[in-house]
N, C-alpha and C positions, 0 to 999 in steps of 0.2 A: 930161614924162615924166622919170621918175627913173632914175638909172642904179644897177645893183648894184655893191656894193663887193665888191672880192675879198678874200677872207680867207686869211692864210698858212697856217692849220691847219684841220683838221676840228674845227667847233664841239662843244662838250660841253653837253649838257643835262641839268639836274637834273629827273627826273621825280618829282612828288609825287602820292601818290593818297592822300586821305583816307577812311579806312574807318570803319564802325560796322555791325557784322553784316552784311557784304557779301558772305559767303562765296559766296552763289548768284549773284551776278553777276559777281564778280570774275574768275573763269578767262577768260571771254571777252575781257577787256580786257588779261590779261596775255599771252594768246596773240596779241593783236594787236600786241604792243610790237615785236618784232623788226622786222617788216615796216613798222610805221608809223613807226620811228625810223631806218630804212634811211637811209644818208648822213650820220648825226650820231654821235658817241660819246654814250654816256649811263649814267647810274647813278640806281638807283630808292631812293626814300624812303618807306616807308608809315607814315603816321600815324594811330595806331588810336585811336579815343574808345571804348576799353574795351569792345570788343566781347564779346559773350558766346557768338559761334560761332567758327568756324575762320578766320576772315578772315586773321590773321597766318601762320597755318599753311599756308594755300593761296599766299600771295605768297611765303613763305620756300622753300616746294617749288618753285615755278614759275620763280622769278627767283633762283638761287643769289647769293649775295653782297649781296642788297638790305638797307638798313639798316631797321630798324623804331624808330620813335618810340612809346613807349607813353604816352599821355596820362594813363592811370590814372582818367580820367572821361570823361564826355561833354563834351568842352570846347568844341565848336563847330567850324565849318568853318574860319573865321578864324585860330582860335588854334591849330588843328593844322597848319594851312598854315604859320604862322610858325615854330612848333616844328621842323617838317621842314626849312625852309629853314636854319635856325639849325646843324641837324645835317649838312647835305648837305656833300659835297664840293666844291671848287671848280667852277665852271660859267660859260657865258657866257649862258645862258638858264635860266628856269625854266618847266616845263611842268605844271600843275595840271590834274588829270583826275578827273572822277567815277568811281567804279567800274564804272557801267554803261554806258560809253563803249566803242566800239571803233574804234580807229584805221587810217584808210585808208593803203594802202601808199605811203610817201614823204610822208606828209602833214606830218610835222613838219620836215622839212628845207625843205618849201615854204614853212611858217610862217616859219621862221628867215631865208629869202631876204628877207622882208619887213623884217625886223628890222635888216638890213643895207643896205636901201636907203638911197642918199643922194638927199635932195631938200630943201625948203625947211623942212620940219619933220621931227623924228625920229618914227619909230615904235617906241613903247616896249612894245606888246601887240599881238599877232597872233591872230586868231581864225579858225576854220575856217567852211566851209558845213556845217551839221549836218542830218542827214536821220534820219528814223526807220527802223524796221525794213523797212516797205514802199517805202522810197526817196522818201517825201515831205518836202519840205524844213521843217525846224522855224523858225519865226519868231523867231530868237535874238537878232535886232539890235533895239537900243533907242535911243531919244531921250533927253535930259537930263529928269527930272521937271520940270514947270512947273504952275503954278496953272492955265492955259489948258488944258494937255493933262489934268490931272486933272478940270477940268470937262468936256472934250470926252469923257471915257472914261465920266464919270457919267450923260451924256446919249445916247451912241452906243454904249457898249460897246467892244468889240475894233475894231468897224468904225471908230472914231476914227482908227486907225493909217493908215487910207487917206489923212490930210491931216497933212501934218508939224507943222503948229501945232496939232493937236487931239489927237492920240494919241501915246503913249510907244513902241508897238510898231511897228516898221517892216513893213509889209505888203507893200510894193512888191517884186514878183517880180524885177524887174530887179537890185534891190540883193543878191540871192542868187546871181546869176550872173556877177557881175563884182566885182573887187575896188574897194573904195572904204573911206573912212573914218566910223566911227561915233563916236556919243559913248560908249557902252558896249554890252557884249553879255553874254548869260547866261554863267556861269562854269565850265559844264560841262568846257570845254575853253579853256584860255589859255595861250598862250606869251608870257612876259614878259622883256624883256632884263634882263641884270645891272645896266646902267646906271640903267634905269627904276627897279628895286627898290631900288638904293642912293640914288636921289635921292628918290624918294617915301616910303621907309620901309616898315615891316610893313603887313599888313592891319589893319582897325580891328576888335578884338577884342571890342567892345562889340555888335557885332552877332553874335548867335550863329549864325544861319543867315539868309541873304537881305541882299541890299542890301550885303554886305562887297564884292562885285565890283564894284557901282556906284559906291559911295564912292572905290575904288581908282582905278578907270577915269577918274572924274572929277578926282580929286586929281591923277593922271597928266597929264590934259589942262590942268589949271591950271599945271602945271611945263612945260609944252612937249611932252609925248609923246603921240602920236597913237595911237588904237586902230585898228586896220586889218583889215577884212574879207577874206579871202583866199579866192577861191572854188575855186581848183584843189586846196586843201586839203580833203578831205572826211572827216567822221567820222561814225559811226553813234551815236545817242544813244536807248537803250531808255526806253521810258515817256515821262513828260511831265507835262502839266498833270493829266491824269486821276489821277495818282499824289498830287497835293497834298492831303493830308486837311484836314478844317475847322480843325483846331489849327494846321497849318503854314500855311494859308491866313490865318489870324488873325496869325501872326506875321509873315509877309510883308506883310501890310497895315499892322500898326504899324510896322515897320521903314521902310516908305516913307515914313512922316510923321516919324519920328525923323531919317532922312537929310535930308530936306527942312528940318528944323528946325536941321541941322548947318551948313546952307549959306545960312539966310535969316532974316529977322527974325522976331520973335513974332508981329507982324501978319500978314505972308505966310503964316506956318507955320498961323495959326488958319484963314485962309482956305483953304489947302491942306486941313487937315484936314476942313473941312466939305464940301469937294468930294469927298474920299475917302469920307466917311460918307455922302454923298449916294448915291454909286454903291454902296456895299454895302448901304445901308438899301432902296434900289430892288430890288435883287436878292434880299433877304432877304424882302421883300414878295411875290416871284413865288414864293417857297418853297426858294430856295437854302440849303441847311444851312451851307455853308461862310461864306456871307455873313451869315447870322444869328450865327453865331460870331464873324465878324470886327466887326460892330457892337459886341458885348458888349466884344470887346477893345479897340476904340477908345474906348469909354466908361470901361473900367478896365484899361489896360494892363498895371498891375502884376499883375493875377490870370493872366497867361500862365505857363504852365509852362516857361518857357525863360529861363535855361538849367536843365536838369534837375537836381534836387537829391535825387532818389532813384530807386531802380530802377522805381519804380512810373511816373515820368514819362520816365525816359530812352528807352523804347521808341518815343517819337513821333517819333523823327527817323528816315527812312527809309534802308535800305541804298544807296539810290542817290544819296543826296545831295539829292533834290528840287529841282533847280535849275530846272527849267521853271516859266513860268507864263504 
């Protein structure tokens, strides 16, 4: 049992929302901020990746005094997050949010409690229980990518997650109704302590989208900071895997291999690539269009249209951030 550390003052949370043509989904998130952040002090920074719609205007009308960091281009999720933090006022923790998230009442204070728990290891990242609009639990918890898990998913697909050794996605229902430590979680909602960010440094900007939250969580773990699932903090995330287009699925797939290469040898990476390729090739043969696109991207990753270099390719990144998979 860990004991809660008493804090002398109400914590300050820097809220960061990365937007890209998010005007349609952003109002619901902004309306949830007051109740979701009840019990903490907070300030908002919107990092906008050159939206062509009214994303920035929607934010400034809804939250007077919010800061806006104009990226001037579609710079990607990690780069926008880093820029927002560089501009933010002093904080005790940073909350990064997808525009299509809706915070549950008091959820952020509950997450912050986990960051201040005293135990044998420090909690650097707290993540909530995520549900969809119908209340179904999103399988947002993940295990570290390994060769065995890549092979397990190639053979068993998503079902591999039923076995810790064979699948990356945590499918055990019990993991979503009780607090517990995980190796990483999808980045739609993450509360990160100031100490963890200061120690681990910025997010890796070479990942335009996908795997940046994985890399940071694993890097944090390497430095002694846990990621903790907090079941009592619940948020709604609209959309999910169904919104991941073939182009984005290709980016996700290639970035999985890139992340693995950052942490393993060439030989191990080659084997991991083969396992990922097998998974996508089998599904491509079964007629899945996004897997066909992913196979082509694995063979020629340089042809991926990311980061966008023109208005023609910029529209491929979804307004909701596309965090689920």
